[in-house]
N, C-alpha and C positions, 0 to 999 in steps of 0.2 A: 345607436347600436354599438356597444363596446365589445370588440372581439379580441382585444389585445392579449387577454390571458390565454385564449385558445391557441394563439400562434406561438406562444413561448415553448410549446412542446416540440416545435420543428427542430430536427437535428441539424447541426451545422458542422459536423466533424469532417465529412468527406470533401476534400477540396475539388473533386471531380464533379460535384453536384450531388443531388440527393437521389441515389439509386439509379443514376444514368451515366452513360459514357459521354465523354466530351465530344461535342459535334465538330465536324469540320467547318471552317469558315464558309458560309454560303450554303450549308446543308440545312435547308429549311425544315425538313421532316425531323431531323434529329433535334434541332433547336426547339421545335414545338413539343416534342416528346419530353424534353428536359423541362420546359415550362410546366407541362402537365405534372411532372414529378413533384412540383411544389403545390400545384392545385389539388393533388390527390389527398392532401390532408383535410380538404374541405369536401370530401366525397359525399357525405350524407346530405349536406345542404345543396350541393351541386345536383344530386339526384332529385331533390325536391324541386329545384329550379327547372330541370328537364321535364318533370311531370307537369308543372305549371305551364311551361311553354307548349307542351303537347295539348293541354286543355285550351289554352288561348288560341292555338292554331286551329283546333276544331271549331271553336266559336267564330273565328275569322272566316272559316269556310261556310259556316251556317248562315252568316249574314246575307251574302249575295244570293244563296239558294232560296232563302225565305223571301227575299225581295222579289225574285222571279215568280215564286209560288203566289205571292200576294198579288202581283200584277195579273196573273192568269185567273185567280179566284175572283178578283174585283171585276174583271172583264166578263167572267162567266156569270157571276151573281153579284151585281153592283149594289151590295147592301152595306149600310153603315156599320152594322154589327161585325160583319166579316172584316171590314177595314180596320176597326178598332182592335180586333183580336190579333191581326197580323202586325199592326203597329206595336202593340204591347209585347209580342214575341220578339220583334226586332229590337225594341228598347232594352228588353231584358238581356238579349244576346250581347248587344254592344256594351251594356253596363258591366256585365260580368267579364267581358273581354278586356275592358279598361282596367277593372280591378286586378285581373291576373297580370296584365302588363305592369301595373305598379308593383305588385308583389315580386315578380321575377326581377325587376330592376332593383328593388330594395335588397333582395337577397344577394343578387350578383355583385352589387357594390361592396357588400361585406366580404364576399369571397375574393373579389379582385384585390381589395385592400389588404386582406390577410395574406394572399399569395405574394404580392409585391413586398409586403412587410417581411415575409420569410426570405425572399430573394435578396432584398437589400440588407437584411440582417446577416445572411450567409456571406454576401459579398464583403461587407464591412469586417466581419469576423475573420474572413480569409485574409484580408489586407493586413490584419494585425499579425498574421503568421508568416508574412513574406519577408525575405531578407532585405536588409538596408539597401543593398545595391539596386534592388528593383525600384525603389523610390528615387534613388539618385539618377536613374536613367530616364525618368518620366516627369512630365510637367504635372504639378499638383492640380492645376485647373482641369486638365484633361481627365485625370482620375476622378475628380469631383463630378465632372460631366457624366461619367459612366454611372456613378452612384446616385445621381439626382436626375438629370435629364433623361437618360436612357431608361432608368427604372420607372420614371413617371410616364414615359411613352408606353411602356408595357402595361402600366396601370390603366391608362386611358383606353387602350385596346381591349383589355379584359373586361372593363366596365361595360362596354357597348358591343364590341365585335362578336364575343362569344354568344350572347343571347341572339343577336341579329343573325348570326351564321346558322345556328340551330333552327331558329324560327323560319329563316328563308328556305332552308332545305325541306323542312316539314310542310311549309306552305306550298312550295313547288310540287312536291309529291302529292299532297292532298288535292291541290287545284287540278292537276292533270288527271288524277283519278276520277274526280267528279265530272270534269269536262268530258272525258271519254264516256262516262256513263250517260251523260245528257245527249251528246252528239259526237260520235267519232269523227265525222267528216269535218265539222267546224274545229275540232281539236287538232286534227292534222294540218288544217290550214293555218291555225294559230301557231303551231310548232314550226312552221316553215322559216320563221325568223330566228330560231334558236341557233342553227349553224353559223349564221352571220354574226350573231352575238358572241358565240364561242370564239371564232377566229379573230374577231375584232378585239375582244378582251384579252386574248392570248398575246396578240401583237402589242397591245398597250402595256399590259402588266409585265411583260418581259423587259420593257424599258424602265418602267417606274421602279421596279425592284432595285436596279443598279443605282438609280439616282437617289432613292431613299437611303441606301447604304452610304453613298457619298455624302449625302446631307448630314447624316449622323456623325460621320468622321470629321467633316469640316466644322460642325458645331462643336465637337470636342476640341479641335484646334483653336477655334475662336475663344472658347472658355479658358483654355490653358494659357493663351497669349494674354488675355485680359487680366487673369489672376497674376501672371508674372509681372506685367507692367504696373498694375496697381500696387503690388508688393514693393516694386522698385521705383515708385514714382519720384522719390527724392533724387535718386541718381539720374533719372530722365531729365528732371528739371535742372539739376546741377550742371549737366553737360549739354543742356539746351538741345535735347534730341526729340523734342515734341513732334517736329515735322517728320522725322524718321519713323517714329513709332506709329504715327498716323498713317504714313504710307504703307508700312508693314501690315497694319490692321486692315487697311483698305483692300490689300491683296487677299488676305484671309477672308474678309467679309465678302469680297466679290466672289470668291470660290464657293462660299456658303450660299450666296444669293443665286449663283448660276445653277448649282445642283438643286436647290430648293425650287427654283423657277421651272426647271425641266421636270422635276418630280411632280409638281402640282399641275403643270401644263398637260403632261401625258395622262395623269389621273383625272384631269378635268374633261378629257375626251369621253370618258366612260358615261357620265350622265347625259351628255349630248347625244352620243350614239344610242343609248338606251331610250331616250325620249323620242328620237326619230323612229326607231324600230317599233316602239310602243304605239305611236300614231299610225304607222303602217298596219300593224296588227289589228288595231281598232277599226281601221277602214275595211280590212279584209272581212272581219266578223260582221260588220254592219251590212256590207254589200252581199256577201254570201248568205248571211242569216236572213236578210230580207227576201232573197230569191227562194230560199227554203221555206220561209213562212208563207209566201204567196202560193207555193205549191202544196201547202198544208203539211209539210214534213216536220216542222217544229212550231212551237207556240211563241207568241210575243214575249212571254215571261222567260223562256229559255234564252232568247236573244239578249234580254236585259241582264240575265244572269251571266251570260258569256262575256258581255262587254265589261262587266265588273270583274269577272275572273281574269279576263285578258290583262286588265290593269294589275290585278292581284298577282298574276303570273310573272309579268315583266318586272314589276317593282322588286320582288325578291332577287331576281337576276341582277338588277341594278345594285341592290344592297350587297349582294355577294361580291360584285366587282369592287365596290367601294370598300367593303370589309377586307377584301384581299389586299388592297393597298394599305389599309391600316395594319393588317397583319404583317405585311412586308416591312413596314416601318418599325413595328414592335420587334420583329425578329432581328432586324438590324441592331436595335438597341440591346436586345437580350444577348445577341452574339458578342457584343462588345463587353457586356458584363461577364459572360461566361469565359471570355478570353482571360479576364483577370482571375476568375475562380480557378481556371485550369493552370495558372502559373504555379510552378513548383514552390512549395512552402519552404521555409527555412529548414535546413537539414535537421531531422529528428535526433534527439539524444541517443547515444549508443545504448544498446540493451543493458550493458553492465554499468551504465552511468548511475550514480547515486547523488542525492542532495547533500550539500554541506551546510550545516547549521551555524558553524563558527569557523572563521578563517584567521590564520595568523598573519598572512601577508607575505610569505616567502615566495618570491617570483623568480623563475629561471627560464630563459630562452636558450634552447640548444640547437644551434645550426638551423635556424628557421629560414625557410624560403617561401616566397609567395608572389603570385602575379595575378593581376586582374585579367590580363589577356595572355594566352600561352606564349606568344612570340615576344612579349615584353616583360622582363623581370622587374618586379616592384621592390622586393626585398631579397637579399642574398646573404646567407650564412650569418644571420643575426644571433649572437650569443652574448649573454650577460646574466648576472645574478644580483638580485636585490634582496637583502635581508629584511625581516619584519621591521617596520618603522622607518625604513630608508626613504629618502627622497631622490627620485631618479629624474633628471632633466634631459629632455630630448631636444637637441640643437641641430640646426642645419637649414639649408635653403628650402624654399617652397618646392614640394615634389620629392623631397629626399626620403620620405617614408615615415615621418614622425606619427602622423595620425593613423597610418596603416598599422603600426605596431600596437597602438591603443585598440584599434578595431579587432585585431587578432586576439588581444588579451580579453576583450569583451565577447569574443566569439561571434562577432558580426560576420566575420569571414573565417574560413578554415585554412590552416597552414597547408602548403603543398609539400613542403619538406620539413624535417626536424620536428621538434616537439616543444610545448610550453608546459612547465610544471608549476603548480600552485600548491604550496606546502608539501612538496615532494610528490604530488599526484599529477598524472597527466591531465591536462585541462579537459580532455575529451571524456574522462571518466567522471566528470562533475556535470550535473544537469545545468543547462543554460540559465534557467530561472533562478536557481539557488546561487549560481556564480554571480549573476547580475544583482541579486539582492544584497551582495556584499560590497557592491560598488556604488559610488556616487560620482557624478560628473558635473563640472561647472565649465560651461563653454563661454566663448567670447560673446555670443548672442544666444543666451539660453531662452528656451521657449516658456512663455507664460500662457496660461489658459484663461478662457473667458469666464472667470468666476472670481470669487473674492480673494483678497490677499491671503486670508487665513487658509483657504482651501488650496491655494497655490503652494503655500509653504507645507501644508499637510501632505502634499503629493509625495514628499520625501518619505513619509511614514503615515499610512492612512489611519492607523489607530492612535495617533498622537493626540493628547488632550490639548485644550486651549492654553493651559498653563505652559505646557512643554513647547507649544508653538511660539508663545511670547518670549520664553526663555532663550530660545535659539535666535530669535529676532534681536533680542538685546545683545547677545554675544556677537552677532554679526553687525552690530551698530545700525540696524534697520528699524528698531522699535521707535526711535525718536521721530523719524519722518513719517512712519506709519500712523502714529497716534495723532499727528498734526493734519492728516487727511480728513476730509469732511466726514467719512464714515469709518475711519480707523481701519481695523483689521477686516471690516466688512465692505471695504471699498472694492468695487468690481473692476477688474482689469479687462481690457479687450484682448483678442486673441494674439496681438503682437506685444502685449505688455505695455501699451501706451497708456498714459495717465500718470506715469512716473518717469523720472529722468533715466538716462541710460545707466548712470552710476548707481542710482537706487535700484534699478532693474537687476544689476549685478549683485548688489547686497542681498536682494531677495533670493537670487539663485544660490548664493553662498549659504544663506540661512537654511534653505531647503536641503542642501547637501549636509549641513550640520545635523539636521533633524533625522536624516537617514542613518546617521551613525555608522558609516561604512568601514570595512576593513581596508578597502582599496579606494583611494581618492585620485581622481583624474582632473587636472586643471589644464584646460586647453585655451591658452591665451585669456585666462579668466580675468586678469586685471589690466589687459592692454588698453581698454577703452575707459579706464577710470582715472580721474584726475589725481594729482599727487596728494591733495588733502584727504580725499576719500580713501585712497590707497593706504595712507597712514592709519586711518580709522580701522580698516579691516586687517591690517598686517598682524596685529596681536590675535585677532579672531582666527585668522588662517593658521597662525602658529599653533594655537590650541587645537584647531581642527586636525592639523597634520600630525600632531604629537601622538606617537604610538601607532600611526597608520602608515602603510606603504603608499607613497604618493608619487604619481607620474605627472610631471609638469612639462607642458609645451609652451615655451615663452621666448620672447626676444629681448626682454628687458633684463639687464644683468642682475638687478637687485632681487629678482625672483629665482635665479638659478645659481648665484654665487655660492650659497651655502649648501647646495645639493650634495648628497653623499656620493652620487654617481652621475656623471655627465656623459651622455652618449652623443658623439658628433657624427651625424649621418650625411652622406653624400651619395646620390644616385643609388639609394637603396642599400648601402653598405655602411657598417660602422668603421669609420676611418681613424677615430681617436676615442679613447675611453679613459676616464679618470675623474679626479676632483678639479675644481676650478684652478687652484694654485698650481697644481702639477701640470695641467694642460697649458697654462699661460707660460710657464717656464720652458715647456717643451718647444715652444716657438713654431708650432704647426698651424693648421687651418683654423683651429679655435682661437689661438693666440692672435692671428691676423684679424679675425672677426671682432675680438674684444678691442684691439687697438683701433680698428676702424670706427667702432662705435664711440670710443672715448675721445677720439679726435674730431668727432662731429660728422663723420661719414655715416650714411644711413644704411649701411650694409646690415643684413639681418643676422642675428646671433641665434 
């Protein structure tokens, strides 16, 4: 059954969820309503499922009743014909009951998958709208756990718990009604165990809910830690920290084991309690029913029916308890997903903001101030002007604010004070997407995606032809090594770009930036990890790429900043020197000292 097309209509615009308010953490009722807001798009099929459940529940009630009638009729008139008729009726009832069970499961699987598909799609789409700072503050593995494990937990629950819950409620109501009709006294005796069940389950579920939530949180921690360690396995091995990471993992794994142990232990009490009470109820019915039958108040068939109904009555109670545990686990997972969906999206463009189709590259910072935390200033009074085509180098020690300036220019963050002008326009009057369309970034460790080299390069401009892709690869001196790969441009890279050397990885990143044909180019330590021979290969390509484009360079190597039109020397978030290389060296200040230290072999950063 392919329902993928149906779910594409699900809206994903509202970050608060689809037609629902964000629930408080631990607010089970609100979370369930919110899950239902996604299921509502399957309302027609869900209605069909409810009708089928109702029919199957009626048939499940008819079975024991017909069995009792059959016993009484065979005792009254022990004829083969009577027995065959009753057996045929029973076979028909149970056959249709099985068919309806299969149909409801079949339909509910599709509903559950479509619902979770919509939730996962909404969650992933919302993640794309969150600010960069959100991802910098969280572990990737923990976020992945919310998108995969938590969503799968919801899927499993919807697949089974919804049907079982509705079936259990209908079965209990129907069974009690028929039992009261057959014998009110036996019914009251049977219901004596219900208060014990209720308070027992209440005591158990109160504890399982807490442990299931802890289990989901600890599972996210374990996933996040594993992803982090696997990504940095080389560093772990280089520093021989295997024992340390094993110890840290054991602590997190132990916390997961403990929460899972208690969650399953407490939830495991439920079937044991229900089985004990079920046996007690069975004994009560047999004993009391036998006395009533001896006095002629009820028939043997009624006792047979009651013994079956007593099982049929307690089993749904047991199912409800187990389903409640499943629902608690699913709610814990859904809450974790909704916590992400309720995160504030990246600030929307101002109402008066308009798109820019072409950019000259005139950049001006006017008394810009910014801080990640209110009490800690990151940038103070940053002012400079770059004309179109200028190369601006940002120099300074780690933490001086170099990358923050680039992030403000890209509008990953918003200025606290001052303004940034692009071609004379306040940057806030330009839509973010159109601004970023005019930019290309080459990082020290640029990301490659798990697809072909051709598609990785085309990421710079999705409508680029194969010829254009190969032309930029030639300009970046990447074509030669690409064609020597087994599958050439169709070679598939993994998510970390492995399969090519680090230098080749950077050549691909530069080629991708070339294909984007940006007005603003940002090079963040783009050549710091490339050997001298490779750097010479791409120096002319970079020169062509930078020609006529405003370029911001963050680099420590002198040969990449010596010819810059403007060098900004930053320290503690302030520009302490500004000018060209020659002028700053002659000035004999901070920059001059850094240059001298590097030339004399000292490894101070420029």
